[in-house]
C-alpha positions in Angstrom: -4.9 -1.7 11.3 -3.4 1.5 10.2 -0.2 1.4 10.0 2.0 3.8 13.0 5.4 3.5 13.9 9.2 3.4 12.6 9.3 2.7 9.0 5.6 4.5 7.9 5.1 8.0 6.3 3.0 10.9 7.3 2.0 13.7 5.7 0.7 16.4 8.5 -1.3 19.5 7.3 -2.1 22.1 9.5 -3.8 25.1 8.4 -4.9 28.7 10.1 -7.8 30.0 8.1 -9.9 32.6 9.2 -13.4 32.9 8.1 -15.9 35.8 7.6 -19.5 35.6 8.8 -21.0 32.3 7.8 -22.5 28.9 8.2 -20.0 26.7 6.7 -21.5 23.4 8.8 -25.1 23.3 10.0 -26.2 21.1 12.7 -29.5 19.4 13.4 -31.1 23.0 14.0 -29.4 24.8 11.1 -27.0 26.8 13.9 -23.5 26.5 12.9 -21.7 23.5 14.3 -19.6 24.0 17.9 -17.6 22.3 20.2 -16.3 22.8 23.9 -12.9 22.8 24.2 -10.6 24.3 26.7 -13.4 24.7 28.9 -14.8 27.3 26.6 -17.2 27.0 22.9 -16.0 26.6 19.8 -16.9 27.3 16.4 -16.4 23.7 14.4 -16.4 22.4 11.3 -17.1 18.5 11.1 -14.6 15.9 9.7 -17.3 14.5 8.1 -17.7 17.7 5.7 -14.3 18.1 5.4 -13.8 15.0 4.1 -16.8 14.8 2.0 -15.6 18.4 0.1 -12.1 17.2 -0.1 -12.7 13.5 -1.6 -14.4 14.5 -4.2 -12.3 17.4 -5.1 -9.3 14.8 -5.0 -11.7 12.6 -7.6 -12.0 15.3 -10.0 -8.5 15.8 -10.2 -7.0 12.6 -10.3 -9.9 11.1 -12.4 -11.2 8.5 -10.8 -14.5 8.0 -8.5 -16.1 6.5 -6.0 -19.6 6.8 -4.8 -21.2 6.4 -1.7 -24.9 5.4 -1.7 -28.0 3.2 -1.3 -28.4 3.4 -5.1 -26.8 0.5 -6.4 -29.8 -1.2 -7.2 -31.2 1.9 -9.0 -28.2 2.4 -10.5 -27.3 -0.5 -11.7 -31.0 -0.7 -13.1 -30.6 2.5 -15.0 -27.9 0.7 -16.9 -29.3 -2.5 -17.6 -32.7 -0.1 -19.1 -30.3 1.3 -21.5 -29.2 -2.5 -22.8 -33.3 -2.9 -23.5 -34.2 -4.4 -20.0 -38.1 -3.7 -18.9 -37.9 -0.9 -15.9 -39.1 -3.8 -13.1 -36.7 -6.8 -14.1 -33.9 -3.9 -14.0 -34.5 -3.1 -10.5 -35.4 -6.8 -9.6 -32.0 -8.1 -10.9 -30.2 -5.0 -9.7 -31.7 -6.4 -6.0 -30.7 -9.7 -6.3 -26.9 -8.9 -6.9 -27.1 -6.8 -3.6 -28.7 -10.4 -2.1 -26.8 -12.7 -3.7 -23.8 -11.1 -1.9 -25.3 -12.6 1.1 -24.0 -10.5 3.6 -25.8 -10.3 6.9 -27.8 -7.3 7.7 -27.8 -6.4 4.4 -30.7 -5.8 2.4 -33.3 -3.8 0.1 -35.5 -0.5 1.9 -38.9 0.5 1.2 -37.2 3.1 -1.1 -35.7 -0.2 -3.5 -32.5 1.0 -2.9 -29.8 -0.6 0.1 -30.5 -0.2 3.5 -27.1 0.8 4.3 -24.7 3.1 2.8 -22.6 1.0 -0.2 -19.2 2.7 -1.1 -17.6 1.5 -4.5 -15.8 2.5 -7.6 -18.2 4.1 -10.1 -16.9 1.2 -12.6 -18.2 -1.5 -10.0 -21.9 -0.3 -10.8 -21.0 -0.9 -15.0 -19.0 -4.7 -13.6 -22.7 -5.3 -11.9 -24.8 -4.5 -14.9 -22.5 -7.0 -16.7 -22.7 -9.7 -14.2 -26.5 -9.2 -14.4 -26.4 -9.3 -18.3 -24.8 -12.7 -18.2 -27.7 -14.1 -16.0 -30.7 -12.6 -18.1 -32.5 -15.9 -19.0 -32.2 -16.8 -15.3 -33.3 -13.7 -13.8 -36.2 -13.4 -16.0 -37.6 -16.5 -15.1 -36.7 -16.2 -11.7 -39.0 -12.7 -11.3 -41.6 -15.0 -13.4 -41.6 -17.7 -10.6 -41.6 -15.3 -7.8 -44.5 -13.2 -9.5 -46.5 -16.5 -10.3 -45.7 -17.5 -6.2 -47.4 -14.3 -5.1 -50.2 -15.1 -7.2 -50.8 -18.4 -5.5 -50.1 -16.9 -1.9 -53.1 -14.2 -2.6 -55.3 -16.9 -4.4 -54.8 -19.0 -1.3 -55.6 -16.4 1.7 -58.6 -15.3 0.0 -59.5 -19.1 -0.1 -58.5 -19.2 3.5 -60.6 -15.8 4.4 -62.4 -17.2 6.9 -59.6 -19.6 9.1 -57.2 -18.2 11.5 -54.4 -15.8 10.8 -51.0 -17.2 10.0 -48.4 -17.7 12.6 -45.7 -15.0 12.1 -43.3 -17.6 10.6 -45.4 -17.9 7.8 -45.7 -14.4 6.2 -43.9 -13.3 3.3 -40.6 -12.0 4.8 -39.1 -8.8 3.8 -36.9 -8.2 0.9 -33.7 -9.4 2.7 -32.4 -12.7 4.1 -35.0 -15.6 3.3 -37.4 -13.5 1.1 -38.6 -14.9 -2.1 -35.9 -12.5 -4.0 -32.9 -13.4 -1.9 -33.6 -17.1 -1.9 -33.6 -17.1 -6.0 -30.6 -15.1 -6.1 -28.4 -17.2 -4.2 -29.5 -20.0 -6.5 -28.7 -18.2 -9.9 -26.0 -15.4 -9.3 -22.8 -16.7 -8.1 -21.9 -15.0 -4.6 -18.6 -15.5 -5.3 -18.5 -13.0 -8.3 -20.9 -10.0 -6.9 -18.9 -10.3 -3.5 -15.6 -9.7 -5.6 -17.1 -6.4 -7.0 -18.5 -5.1 -3.8 -14.9 -5.8 -2.4 -13.5 -3.6 -5.4 -11.5 -0.3 -4.7 -9.9 2.6 -6.2 -7.7 5.2 -5.3 -10.7 6.9 -3.7 -11.9 4.3 -1.6 -7.8 3.8 -0.7 -7.3 6.9 0.3 -10.4 7.8 2.3 -11.5 3.9 3.2 -14.8 2.2 3.5 -16.9 -0.1 6.4 -19.4 -2.8 6.0 -20.4 -4.6 8.8 -20.1 -8.5 8.3 -18.2 -8.4 5.4 -14.6 -8.2 6.4 -13.3 -8.7 2.8 -14.6 -5.1 1.8 -13.0 -3.0 4.7 -10.4 -0.8 3.8 -8.8 0.9 6.8 -8.6 4.7 5.0 -5.2 6.3 4.7 -6.8 9.9 5.8 -7.5 11.0 9.0 -8.8 13.9 9.6 -9.7 15.9 12.3 -13.0 18.4 13.2 -11.9 21.9 12.4 -11.9 24.2 16.1 -11.9 28.0 16.1 -8.5 29.2 17.7 -10.6 31.4 20.3 -14.2 31.3 22.1 -16.9 31.3 19.4 -20.8 32.0 19.6 -23.3 31.8 17.5 -24.6 35.1 16.2 -28.5 35.6 15.0 -29.0 37.0 12.2 -32.7 38.6 11.3 -34.0 39.0 7.7 -36.2 40.4 5.3 -37.2 39.4 2.1 -39.2 42.0 -0.5 -42.2 41.4 -2.5 -41.2 43.4 -5.5 -44.7 43.5 -7.2 -46.4 44.8 -4.0 -44.0 47.1 -3.6 -44.0 48.6 -7.3 -48.0 49.1 -6.9 -48.1 50.7 -3.1 -50.8 48.5 -1.9 -48.9 46.5 0.6 -46.4 47.8 3.2 -43.8 45.3 4.9 -41.6 42.3 4.1 -43.2 38.9 1.7 -41.1 36.9 4.3 -39.3 37.8 7.3 -37.2 34.9 9.1 -33.9 34.4 10.9 -30.7 32.4 10.6 -27.5 31.8 12.6 -24.1 32.5 11.5 -20.5 32.4 13.0 -17.3 34.3 12.2 -14.0 32.4 13.4 -10.5 31.5 12.7 -9.7 27.9 12.7 -7.2 25.5 13.3 -7.6 22.7 11.1 -5.5 19.6 10.4 -5.4 16.6 9.0 -2.8 13.7 8.2 -2.6 10.9 4.9 -0.8 7.7 5.6 1.5 7.2 2.5 2.2 3.1 3.8 -1.2 2.7 4.1 -2.3 4.4 0.8 0.4 2.6 -1.0 -0.7 -1.1 0.7 -4.2 0.2 -0.1 -3.4 0.5 -4.2 -1.6 -2.7 -4.1 2.1 -1.1 -4.2 1.1 1.6 -7.0 3.0 3.9 -6.1 2.4 5.9 -9.2 -1.4 6.5 -8.2 -0.4 7.2 -4.7 2.0 10.0 -5.5 -0.9 11.3 -7.7 -3.8 11.0 -4.8 -0.7 12.5 -2.4 -0.6 15.8 -4.2 -4.3 16.4 -5.0 -4.8 15.5 -1.4 -2.6 18.0 -0.5 -4.0 21.0 -3.0 -7.6 20.4 -2.0 -7.3 20.2 2.0 -6.3 23.8 1.3 -8.3 25.1 -1.5 -11.4 23.4 -1.2 -14.5 25.5 -0.7 -17.0 24.5 2.2 -20.1 25.5 0.4 -22.7 25.6 3.0 -24.9 29.0 2.5 -22.8 30.5 0.2 -24.5 32.5 -1.8 -25.7 34.8 1.2 -22.1 34.9 2.6 -19.4 34.5 0.0 -16.9 33.0 3.0 -14.2 31.9 0.2 -11.1 32.5 2.0 -7.9 30.6 1.7 -5.6 29.6 4.5 -3.2 32.2 6.1 -0.7 30.0 6.9 -0.2 26.0 5.8 2.8 23.8 7.2 3.2 20.4 6.4 5.4 18.1 7.8 6.4 14.6 6.6 7.3 12.1 9.1 8.7 9.0 9.8 7.1 8.0 12.8 4.0 8.6 13.8 1.2 11.9 13.0 1.4 14.6 15.2 -1.8 17.6 15.7 -0.9 20.6 16.6 -4.5 21.3 18.1 -2.9 21.4 21.7 -1.7 25.2 21.2 -5.4 26.5 21.5 -6.2 24.1 24.4 -6.3 28.0 26.3 -8.5 29.8 23.9 -6.5 32.8 21.7 -7.4 36.1 23.5 -9.9 38.7 21.8 -7.5 41.8 20.7 -7.8 45.1 18.3 -5.3 43.1 15.8 -7.7 40.1 15.7 -7.3 36.2 16.1 -4.6 35.4 12.7 -1.2 36.7 14.5 -1.4 35.1 17.4 -3.3 31.9 15.8 0.0 31.4 14.0 2.5 32.3 16.5 1.2 29.3 19.0 1.5 27.0 15.9 4.7 28.0 15.8 5.3 27.7 19.6 3.8 24.6 20.2 5.5 23.0 17.3 9.0 24.0 18.9 7.6 22.6 22.0 7.1 19.2 20.1 10.4 18.9 18.3 11.9 19.5 22.0 10.0 16.7 23.7 10.1 14.1 20.4 12.9 15.5 18.7 13.4 15.9 15.1 14.7 12.3 14.0 11.2 11.5 12.8 11.0 14.5 10.8 12.4 14.0 7.3 11.0 17.5 5.8 8.8 20.2 7.0 8.4 23.6 5.4 5.5 26.6 5.3 3.5 28.8 3.1 0.6 31.3 2.9 -0.8 34.6 2.7 1.6 36.0 5.5 5.1 37.7 5.5 6.3 36.3 9.1 8.6 34.0 9.6 8.2 30.7 11.7 11.5 29.2 13.3 9.7 26.0 13.9 8.1 25.4 10.7 10.9 24.2 8.4 11.9 26.0 5.4 9.5 29.3 4.4 8.6 28.5 0.5 7.0 30.9 -1.7 3.2 29.1 -2.7 1.2 26.1 -2.7 2.9 25.0 -5.4 6.4 24.7 -3.7 5.1 23.2 -0.8 3.4 20.4 -2.8 6.6 19.8 -4.7 8.8 19.5 -1.5 6.2 17.0 0.0 5.9 15.0 -2.9 9.7 14.9 -3.8 10.8 13.7 -0.5 7.9 11.0 -0.5 9.1 10.0 -3.6 13.2 9.7 -2.4 11.4 7.6 0.8 9.6 5.4 -1.3 12.4 4.2 -3.1 
């Protein structure tokens, strides 16, 4: 359960960012994602997209990586292959490790990987390989026995081909609970040791959380909550018809027209983006390691503000930075200011940025008046604009100063 209320620390980040003609986050049809809010359609950047790019940026900066993947068996097999295992045996070992955990519903898909995404520290793959290496003889014998059993079944079926088909419950089970691979895995591999590895966490897992159905010990309530980015105004999808020239045909002059024609969908918008990092939850997830929590906080703030959302970047280069970044450290609960844009910012000759920033300031002031400022430990803003905003705390010269202000204050509060 995420810890809200007195005594908890929350860092809220609010961005006003203008993006040019682009398609930062596509839907199933390839069009920019959208959402209806305040009675009009808005451009939208999904929280999943923002989290993914922010997480990978934080991992690079902190030097601690976690992997969200179905490919754990193959990754373990690759490590075992480097230690001299035969490929087929190595893959079977990786699959048996997953099955040995005995997690209901977690099995092996037709691809050879898991049937569900796992989120593990990268170091867990080496630990799983080490565990398999320690049981190499048992795993080798088990794979041999399974293959021998399969041969016997095939021979028996051929001999009994003229008999009635076997009942459904006599068929060889899928690679999951009750399968030969799972039965042998349960016999020869230590379930507790496998679960300990699957339950392991690092800074990335601690920050962004993890869910594994039917295995409560692996569940981590993420310290990061991220909203879908919404345009502060009504926004529509724009259609771009394009052609591509065939260079050889153009040089030879043998044929006129385009070598390829098509259309793509784009939008342009000024976005309100919001995220909150629960510092108290992060420290708890890191077993009290405040030093690592501080490093994650600083790099998370930097990543959320500066990370590029790269979809279709080669044709749009949407490499903007926020005009306004507002950070607030609170001791009560996170507070989103998206309500400032429930009434969409109207079109004007000066664009959407000036009114979007002023709306944020006005809405923050309304929150201070209604909630009081007892839970507001510190707040400040920075960005590209020279405008002053009286409800957003101190104006700072740049992102580094903003991060330092929040980090130093968190250090004092944790102490």
